[in-house]
C-alpha positions as CSV (number, residue, x, y, z in Angstrom):
1,M,3.4,-3.9,-25.3
2,K,3.3,-7.6,-25.5
3,S,0.0,-9.4,-24.8
4,F,-0.2,-11.7,-21.8
5,S,-3.2,-13.6,-23.2
6,K,-1.6,-16.7,-24.5
7,A,-2.4,-20.4,-24.8
8,G,-0.2,-23.4,-24.1
9,G,3.1,-23.7,-22.2
10,G,4.0,-20.0,-22.8
11,N,1.5,-19.1,-20.0
12,T,3.7,-20.7,-17.3
13,I,6.8,-19.1,-18.6
14,A,5.2,-15.7,-19.0
15,F,3.7,-15.9,-15.5
16,D,7.0,-17.0,-13.9
17,E,8.9,-14.1,-15.5
18,F,6.2,-11.7,-14.4
19,A,6.0,-13.0,-10.8
20,R,9.8,-12.9,-10.4
21,S,10.1,-9.4,-11.7
22,R,7.2,-7.9,-9.6
23,Q,7.3,-10.0,-6.4
24,A,9.6,-7.6,-4.4
25,H,7.5,-4.6,-5.3
26,L,4.3,-6.4,-4.4
27,R,5.8,-7.5,-1.1
28,R,6.8,-3.9,-0.1
29,A,3.2,-2.7,-0.9
30,A,1.8,-5.7,1.1
31,Y,4.1,-4.8,4.0
32,L,2.7,-1.3,4.2
33,L,-0.8,-2.8,4.3
34,C,-0.3,-5.4,7.0
35,G,2.9,-4.3,8.9
36,D,4.6,-7.7,9.1
37,W,7.1,-9.1,6.5
38,H,5.9,-12.7,7.0
39,L,2.2,-11.7,6.6
40,A,3.2,-9.6,3.6
41,E,4.9,-12.6,2.0
42,D,1.7,-14.7,2.7
43,L,-0.4,-12.0,1.1
44,V,1.8,-11.8,-2.0
45,Q,1.8,-15.6,-2.4
46,T,-2.0,-15.8,-2.1
47,S,-2.4,-13.0,-4.6
48,L,0.1,-14.5,-7.1
49,A,-1.8,-17.9,-6.7
50,K,-5.1,-16.2,-7.6
51,L,-3.4,-14.4,-10.5
52,Y,-1.9,-17.6,-11.8
53,A,-5.3,-19.3,-11.7
54,V,-6.7,-16.8,-14.2
55,W,-3.5,-16.0,-16.1
56,H,-4.3,-18.1,-19.2
57,R,-8.0,-16.9,-19.4
58,V,-7.6,-13.2,-18.9
59,H,-6.3,-10.7,-21.4
60,M,-4.3,-8.1,-19.5
61,D,-3.3,-4.8,-21.0
62,S,-1.4,-4.1,-17.7
63,P,-0.4,-7.2,-15.7
64,D,1.0,-4.8,-13.1
65,G,-2.3,-3.1,-12.6
66,Y,-4.1,-6.4,-12.5
67,A,-1.7,-7.9,-9.9
68,R,-2.0,-4.7,-7.8
69,R,-5.8,-5.0,-7.9
70,V,-5.6,-8.7,-6.8
71,L,-3.2,-7.9,-4.0
72,F,-5.3,-5.0,-2.5
73,R,-8.6,-6.8,-2.9
74,T,-7.1,-9.9,-1.3
75,F,-6.0,-7.8,1.6
76,L,-9.4,-6.2,2.1
77,D,-11.3,-9.6,1.7
78,E,-9.1,-11.4,4.2
79,N,-9.5,-8.6,6.7
80,R,-13.3,-8.8,6.4
81,R,-13.1,-12.5,7.2
82,R,-10.5,-12.4,9.9
83,R,-7.6,-10.3,11.2
84,W,-4.2,-10.8,9.7
85,W,-2.6,-9.4,12.8
86,D,-3.4,-8.2,16.3
87,R,-4.6,-4.7,17.1
88,P,-2.3,-1.9,16.1
89,T,-1.0,-1.2,19.6
90,A,0.1,-4.9,20.0
91,H,2.3,-5.0,16.9
92,E,5.4,-3.0,16.0
93,Y,6.8,-2.8,12.5
94,D,9.9,-5.0,12.1
95,V,11.7,-2.9,9.5
96,A,15.1,-1.3,9.5
97,A,14.6,2.4,9.0
98,P,16.8,4.4,6.6
99,A,19.8,6.3,8.1
100,Q,18.3,9.8,7.3
101,D,15.7,9.8,10.1
102,P,14.9,6.5,11.6
103,E,12.7,7.9,14.3
104,L,10.5,9.7,11.8
105,R,10.2,6.6,9.6
106,L,9.1,4.4,12.6
107,T,6.7,7.1,13.7
108,L,5.1,7.2,10.2
109,L,4.9,3.4,10.0
110,A,3.3,3.2,13.4
111,A,0.8,5.9,12.5
112,L,-0.1,4.2,9.2
113,R,-0.7,1.0,11.2
114,Q,-3.5,2.8,13.1
115,V,-5.4,3.8,9.9
116,P,-8.4,1.5,9.2
117,D,-7.9,-1.2,6.6
118,R,-9.7,0.3,3.6
119,S,-8.3,3.8,4.2
120,R,-4.8,2.3,4.6
121,A,-5.2,0.5,1.3
122,V,-6.3,3.7,-0.4
123,L,-3.3,5.7,1.1
124,V,-0.8,3.0,0.1
125,L,-2.2,3.0,-3.5
126,R,-2.4,6.8,-3.7
127,F,0.9,7.8,-2.1
128,W,3.2,4.7,-2.2
129,E,2.1,3.3,-5.5
130,D,1.5,6.8,-6.9
131,Q,-1.9,5.9,-8.4
132,S,-4.5,8.4,-9.5
133,V,-8.0,8.5,-7.9
134,E,-9.4,6.7,-10.9
135,E,-6.7,4.0,-10.9
136,T,-7.2,3.5,-7.1
137,A,-10.9,3.1,-7.6
138,A,-10.4,0.5,-10.3
139,A,-7.9,-1.4,-8.2
140,L,-10.3,-1.5,-5.2
141,G,-13.5,-1.9,-7.1
142,C,-15.1,1.2,-5.8
143,S,-16.1,4.7,-6.9
144,A,-13.8,7.7,-7.2
145,G,-15.8,9.4,-4.5
146,T,-15.2,6.5,-2.2
147,V,-11.4,6.8,-2.9
148,K,-11.6,10.6,-2.1
149,S,-13.5,10.1,1.1
150,Q,-11.2,7.2,2.3
151,T,-8.2,9.3,1.4
152,S,-9.6,12.2,3.5
153,R,-10.4,9.9,6.4
154,G,-7.1,8.2,6.3
155,L,-5.1,11.4,6.2
156,A,-7.3,12.8,9.1
157,T,-6.4,9.7,11.1
158,L,-2.7,10.2,10.4
159,R,-3.0,13.9,11.4
160,R,-4.8,12.9,14.7
161,V,-2.2,10.1,15.4
162,L,0.8,12.2,14.5
163,G,-0.4,15.3,16.4
164,D,2.4,17.8,16.5
165,T,5.0,15.7,14.7
166,P,6.4,18.2,12.1
167,L,6.5,16.8,8.6
168,T,7.3,18.4,5.3
169,P,7.5,17.0,1.8
170,S,11.0,16.7,0.4
171,G,11.7,17.1,-3.3
172,N,11.5,13.3,-4.0
173,G,8.0,12.9,-2.7
174,A,9.2,11.5,0.7
175,W,8.2,13.1,4.0
176,T,10.9,14.3,6.2
177,G,11.0,15.9,9.7
178,A,10.8,19.6,9.7
179,G,12.7,20.0,12.9
180,T,13.9,18.2,16.0
181,G,12.5,19.8,19.1
182,A,10.0,18.6,21.6
183,G,6.5,19.8,20.8
184,G,7.2,20.4,17.1
185,R,6.4,23.6,15.2
186,A,3.3,25.4,14.2
187,G,2.2,25.1,10.6
188,V,2.7,21.4,10.3
189,S,2.4,20.3,6.7
190,Y,0.5,17.1,5.7
191,P,-0.6,15.8,2.3
192,K,-4.0,17.0,1.2
193,A,-6.7,14.8,-0.2
194,E,-7.7,15.6,-3.8
195,R,-11.3,16.8,-4.1
């Protein structure tokens, strides 16, 4: 793996290449955090600006991991200072849902929107970014126990919000509707937090 700790004009070129290649992925993760494409773009731009400021000084074994850490910490820091958006009930996700089950996707996005900020960040890192407990803890600057408790709380909030919405995991890691009837089915399946 090539080193990203360089001096001179190579810094700007290396950063530009990195930012272009990872911006879309960071924007999708930011969208899951804040629920608005425009705010997600602002969050990514702020994070990339912070990353650029230290790019030449910091040796990064994994620029992706470092960028992810900056993005998620920026989200949490900004939410401590002020709200990036109105309360969850006042804002709807403005995303086109996939053709498979648009109602389920919108239901899941609306439910995720009601999870508290820190738990939402943990859920996005764990289940969207597919990070381990330890990697999530490193990205958020907290302990593995905090990640586990935030995962548990976040999933409990999703269970409460979703109620009887039947969900089952598909083979590719996505969640799909288990049936289409009013009231759902017994034995609803949700992801379990690791202990």
